[in-house]
Each structure stands twice: as structure tokens, then as C-alpha cells.
N, C-alpha and C positions, 0 to 999 in steps of 0.2 A: 355299132351305134352311129347314127348320122350326126354330122357336125352340127346341124341346127338344133339337136337335142342336148348338146353338151352343156350349155349354160344351165338348163333346168337340172341336169344331173349334179353339176357342181354345187348348186344352191342347196339341193337336197342333202348332199354329203356334209356341207358345212353345218346345216341345221342339226343333223344327227350327231355330229361331233360336239356341238355346243350342248346338246341335251345330255350327252355322255359325261361331259365335264361337270355340269351342274349336278348330275346324279352322284358322281364321284365325290364332289365337295360336300354334298349333303350327308353321304355315308361317313365321310371323314369326320365331320362335325359331330355326328351321333356317336362315333367311336371315341372321340375325345371326351365327350360328356360322360360316356360310360366309364372311361378310364378314371376321370376325376371323381365320379361317384364311388368307384371301387377303391379309391385311395392309392392306386398305382400311378407313378409318374407317367405322363403322356409321352415322354421321350423314351420310354422303355417298352419294347415289344413284349408279346406274351411269353416268348422264350427267355426273357430276362436280359437280353443283350441290348445295348443302346442303339438307336438308329442314327439320325442326323445329330451332330454335335450342336447345331444351332437351334434345335427344337427345344421345347420346354419353356415354361413361363419365367419371367424375371423373379417372381416371388420364390419359385422352387430353387433357382440358382442362389438367391440370397440365403435361403434356409440351409442349402448345402454348404455355403461359405461359412455361415455361423457355426454349423456343426464341426467344420474343419478347424476353425480358429479356437473353439472352446470345447475340447474333448472332455468327456465325462470324467470327473475326479474319481480316483480309485478309493473305494470304501474299505476300511479295515477297522476291526474292533478286537480288543484283547483286554483281559483283566489287568494286565500290567502296562497298558498304554496310558502314559501320563498326559500327553498332549499331542496335537498335530498343528504345525505352523503352516498356514495356507494362504499366503499373500502373493506368491509368485504366479505369473500367468504362463510360465514355461517350465520345462523340466529343470530341476536343480542339479547342477553338475558337481558341486563341492561345497564344503562348509568348514568353518574353523572356529574354535573357542578362543577368546582372548586369554592372555596369560594370567590376567587377574581374575578370570572366571566370571566377569560381569556381563559379557556380551557373546553372542553367537553371530557370526557373519555367514551369509549364504549367497551363492552366486548361481545364476540360472541363465538359460539360453534366451530369456526375454530381455537380455542385455541390461539387467539391473543387479545391483548388490543390495541386500537388505541386512540391517543390523537389528538384532533382537536382544532384549534385556532378559537375562536368565532368571531374574527375580520374578518374572511374569509367567514362568513355565507352568505353574500350577493354578494360574488364574483362568477365569472363563474367557477373557479376551486376550489376544496376543498381538500387541501393536509392534510395528517395526518402522525403522527409518529407511528410506530408499535413496540410493544413489544410482543415477543413470550413467551407463557407459556408452558414450556416443560412438558412432561409426566414424572411421577416418576416411571420409569420401575423397579427400584431396589426393590420396595415394592409390585409390582403387577405381578401376573402371567397373561398369555394371556387371560384366561377366565375372570378374574377380570378386565382386561384392557377394554375388549369389554363391560362389564357391566357398567363400569364407563363412557365410551364413550356415551352409551345410556342415562345414567342419566345426563350427562353434557348438552345434548341437551334439556332436559326437565326441569332441575332445573334452578332456577333463580340465576345465579352466578354474584354477584355484585362487582363493583370496584369503588373506590372513589379517587379523586385527590385533596388533600389539597394544600395550598399555598406553602408548603415546598418542592415542586418539588419531590414528592414521591406519590405512590399510592399503594393500597392494593387490593388483589383479594382473593376470596375464591376458592380453588382448589377442584373441585368436585371429581377428582380421588384420591386426597390425604386426603380429609376431613380436610383441615387445611388452615390457613391464610398464605399468602406469601406477603412480602413487597418488592416493587421494587423502587429503587432510580433512579432519572433522573440526569444524569451528562452531562454537556455541553461540546461538543468537540471543537477543535480549529477551525473547519470549520463552527461553528455556530449551528450544529445539536446537537442531544442528543443521548446518549446511555442509555439503561435500564439495571440495574444490580440488581439481586435478592440478598437479604441479605443472609448471610451464612447459617442461620438456619430458618426453618419455625416455626410457632407457634405450641405448643404441641396440640395433639388431645384431646379435652375435651368433645365435643358434642357426644351424643349417637344417635342422629337422624339427618337427612339431614338439613344443614343450608339453610335458606330461605332468610335471609337479613343480611347485615353488614352495619356498619356506623362508621364514625370517627368524633369526635367533632372538630369543627373549631378552638377551643382553643388548639387543639393538646394534650389534657390531657388524652384522653381515646379512646378506640375502643369498639364498641358493635357488638356482633354476636348473632343471634337468630335462633334457630332450630325449626323444625316442631312439636316438642313435646310441652312442656311448659317452655323451658329453654331459658333464655337470659343471656349472659355472658358479664361482663365488664372487659376489658383488659387494661393493661398498654401498651405503645407503644413498650415495650421490650418483650412482650409476656407473662406477668405474669397476672394470673386471679386475679382481684381485688375484684370481687363480683359475686355471682350467684343469679339470680332472678328466682323465680318460679311464672309464670303468673297466674296459676290456671284457665286457660281458655280452658281446654280440649286439645286444640292445638293452635299453633300460625299460623296466616296467613300473618301477616305483622308486621314489627318492624322498628323503625327509631330513629335517634338522631335529636333533635331539632336544628335549625340553630344557636341558641345562645349557644349551647354546654352545657346547664344545664340539659336537660331532655332526657330521653329515654322513648318510648311509645310502646305499643304492643296491637294488637287486634287479635281475633280468633273466637272460636266457640260461645262465650258468646256475648250478645248484648251491649257491652260497650267497651270503649277504656281506658286502664290503663296507667297512666303516673307516672314515678318516677323521682326524682331529684338525680343527681350524685354530691355529695358534696366533695369539696376540701378545705383544709386549706389555710391560708393567704400565706404560703410559697409554695403552689402548691402540697402539699402532699394529697393523697387520704384519705378520712375520712369514708364515708358511702354512701349507697344508701337508700333513704327513699321514701315512697309512697307520691306522691304530690296530685293528684286528679284523677277523672274519668269522662269520658264523658258518661252520662247515658241518655237514651231516645229512642233508637232503640228497636224494638220488635223482632229482629232476629239477627243472626250473622253478625258481621261487616266485610266487605270485605277489606277495606283499610281506611287510614286517611292521613292527611298532616298538616304541620305547615305553618303559614305565616313566612315571613323573620324575624320578631321581636318576634316570638313565642307568640304573644298576641292574635292570632286567630288560631283556628284549624277547620278542616273540616273532616267529616266522611261519608262513604257510606256503606249501609247495604243491606243485602239480603231481607229486608222488602220492598225494592223498593224506599227508600228515601235517600236523602243526607241532612246533617245538618251542619250549620255553628255555631261555638261556640266562645264566648268571654272567653278566658282563662287568661286574665289579672286580676287575683283574688288573694286574700290573703289566699292561701290554707293552710298556717300554722295556720290560725285562723279558719280552717274548712269551708272556703267559697268555694262553688261549682261554676264551670263555668256556664255562662249564655247561654241559647240557643237563638241565634239571628234569624235564618232562617231555615225553612225546605222546601225542594223541592222534587219533584218526578222525577223519570227517568224510562225508559223502558230498562230492562236488555235483552241483545241479547240472543237468543235461543242457548243453548249449551255452553255459556260462563261460564268458571269455576269461575273466579273472575273478579271483576271490579277494574280497576286502577283509582286512583284519584290524581290530582295535584291541588295545590292552588297557585295562583299568589303571588308574594312577598308582595303586598299590600292588599291581601285577597279580592280583588274586583272581581276576576274571578275564577270560579271553573271549572276544566276540568275533564270529566269522560270518561273512555275508557271501552267499553263493546264489547267483540268480536273483530272485526277489525275496529270498528267505534269510533269516538270521538265526544263528545258533550260539548259545552262551555256554562256556565250559568253565568248570572249577579247575584252576591250574595246579592245585595241590594234589588232587586225585585224578585229574584228567577226564572227569565225567561231564557229560552234557546235562545241564540242569534246566535250561529253558530253550524253547524254539518258537519263533514267530514266522509261521508259514505265510507266504504271499503278503508280506508287510507292505509292498509297493506294487504299483501296476507295471513298473519297468524294472530292469536289472538295477540293483542297488549300486549307486555311484560312489558313495562315501559313507564312512562309519567312524564315530568318535565318541569317547566318554567325556563328560564334563570334568573339570578339575577336581570336583568333590567326589567323583565316582558314584554319585547317586543316580545319574541318568546316562543312558546310552542313546545317542542321536543317530538317525540314519536318513538318507535321502536317495532319490532315484527317479521319482515322478515330480509332481508340482508341490509336494508337501515334505516337510521334515517331521519325522515321527520320533517322539521321545518316550523311552521305556524306563520303568523303574528297574534298577539293578538289584534284583532280589538275590542273585548268587553272591553279589558283593556283601550284602548284609549277612548272609549265612556264613560266608568266609570269616567275617569279623566275629561272629558268635563262636565259631570253632576256635579261632585264634585266642580270643579272650578267655574262653574256658580252659584252654591249655595253659595259658600264662598264669591264670589264677591259682592253679594247682602248684605252681612253682614260685609264687610270690612270697617274698621273705619279710615284708613289713606291711603295716596297716595302710600307710598312705598309698603304696603301690596297689594294694588290693582294692582300696576304695576307688582309685582311678580306673582300674581295669573293670570293676563291677559297674561303674557308670557307663563305660563304653559298651559293655555287654548288654545292659538294660536298654540303652538307646537302640542298638541293633535289633534286639528282640521286639521292642515296641514298633519299630519300622516294619518288620515282617508281619507282625500281628495286624497292623493297620491295612496291610496289602493282602491279608488272608493267605500269606505264604509261609507262615511259621510251621515248621515240621514238628509233629508231636512225637 
């Protein structure tokens, strides 16, 4: 090609290039319109894989963000479902009934604590009081903040509500205890105020459980290593317990306020007595007794309301009921009353256990399902399959034994305790046969009638 013809050739090439770009753009616009009409996101190719991260409209991104922030609530129905408490916007990690039975406290990863009135459980509306748990930005940099946000959603952050109109929470981001006081306003509502100072940081591993004695004398915290701490209500460490169990998986304070117990990697449950003097001064923590009989690590345990019975559940696939009304100071060991078997859900990390106040019913949660057993016969009487959309995080009976509460997703579900009513019927029928006077027979007959009427109203009366 001659040099004089070069400008004409370059001009022609540029013209062809521009035409090709225009044609490509037109085809792309038509493809985008076709994608929009078909309902498939424009940022997604036909093979289902995303292309450029920056592609896609703002509206689509906003919709995706909304879907992420507001996951669909798990729907569950059952003839024995009494109520569902649904005010939290995050998954509920734990809950606790007040010792007087008037309130239920729930704690969730939306960084709120909600207080529910138990008298509203059977009402159509379930109102709650909310307390916000603020982040401690002063001690965390952004990277640590995100790390603790993640740990908060996975750790079991427990809150308790004693009679004194106060509750405590373990802050996952601050690794410390914080006390909130409830103050009544002039309009009848309540305000929640945190105490000026949090408890000092003493644990070296993540805290898995906290508890407060109903006597108001001490607070217990247990971490995932082998440490259990006994605190005064003012934040002073009274005693440090080394459980020697390789690790702790669960710890609790007994309803009577005398004992603390722990289980973990070993196949037993260890129980200590927290001793105080006649004037209320702390004295010491001494080993009381142990529950021995499982052949593998213990998942969880629970006390009856009077602490005269305990139940435990193990990785060996069994649950056990124990008589703990013993003279342990004379080296008397607890008596094994009943052993039952259960099927552990595939992939379930831990089984949760709850024992009714009268020790007549044992509830086991494995995965997202709940099983209720009669402790006299060891038989399973009720089952709630897929009660929650996530693995169940906590399980508890109210102090009357009428309801079983469970949490794991964004709702607390309350179930009628029909096995408890049946156990009362069986017990009263047996006592009536042995009653020696009319006043006793009249009292027993009244209790029997009440239990039968409750079962009849729930359609659970066995013929």
C-alpha cells in the first residue's frame, strides 16, 4: 500500500470500529431488556454465575440487602403450641424466667434484651419491654468490632431476671458482666439503666453460661475452659473453681441458690455448695457430690425446683434422672432413678435439657426438634419436629410447669406441658387410693380434676 493512501485506510478503519461499538452496545441493551423481562438479574449470566461485581441496578442491590437483613421467619404450627413471641429482629441466644414467675427475659444477637410478662402468654398480643445493649466502641477497633459481632451470634449470651427488678447480661464484645436496673416511670412503664461500671475482666476463655442465685447472694460465670467464677453482686470475685473437665459445656446455679454445677468433656456432672455464714457473709465453696454413670461426655443437666432431683443427658445417647436429696456431707452419693434413651439429631453440636419444676417431665432438644419424656416410666410422650428454623439454643419450663419455652431463631415458642398434666393425674389417682381421711381425699380429688380438665381442654386426655 502506498503511503499516500494510508490516511484513507485509517479513516475507513476508524469508521468500521465505531460501527462495531455501536452495534455491540445495541445488542447489549437488547440483552439487558430481555433479561429484565424474563425476571433474571442482569448481573447474572445464562449459566447462573455472576459477571462483573459492579453490574446490576441499585434497586436490585437494595432488594438483596433487604432480603439479607430480614430473613423469612420460620413457620411452625402444632396443636400444643400455646404462643410464639416474635419481637426480636435477631436470633435469640438464651432466655430465663424470673424466680417469681412473672417475667421471661430473652437475649438476642440484635443486641437487645426483652422482658415479657408471663400473664400475657395466652393473650393474642405479646408485648415486651426492650433494653438496648450498646457496643463498647471505646475499647474496640473496627476489626475487633466485626470479630465480636460474629462471636456474639455464635456464643450463648445469657441474661437472668431476679425478683429485684434487675438483670445481668454477659457482653460478648466486652468479655464482661453488665448489670441493668429496671426503674418504674410515672406512666407505669420501665426504663433500663446500666450500672456505672461493668464487672472486671477475669475469664481467659469465652463465657458460656452465667447464673444468679435466687437468694441474691452471688453470681456465677463459667467459661469454655475449666473455670467457674463466683462473684458478689458488686463485682468482687469470691472464689475460683477449676472443674478439671478438660472443658466446660454447661454450668448452672440451682434454684435453691445453694449449689453450682458444671459438666464438660468428662462423663460426669460436678456439684459444689456455695457456703455463707449466718450473717450472710461468704465463707467458702466446697465439693458436694457428683453424678456418675454416663459413659461419654455430658451435654447438659438441670435441677428440679427444690434441687432434690437432677437430670443429665450425655453423648452416649442416654438421659438419666437422679435423686440428689442425699447427705453428701456424710459421703452419700446421689441415687440413679431412671435411664432413658434418645436419638441425637445429625449434625447437632449439643443437646439441651430442661426438667420440669416437679421433675415429672424431661425435655430434650436436639437440633431443631424437642422431645418430652415421662420420668416415671421413661417413655417419650410428645415430639415437636422442626420447632425452630435454627438449632435450639435454650430450653426452659416456667415455674408453674404449665409451659415449656424454647428459642433458637427469632422467636420464643411456648408449648403446653401435657405430659406434666398426665403425670399429675397418675400421681393423684395413686394417692387417692391410699388417702386415709376425707380432707386429704378432697384436696387430691381437686388436683386430679384440675389436671383432667386441662388435658380435656387441650384435647390430650387419654381415654
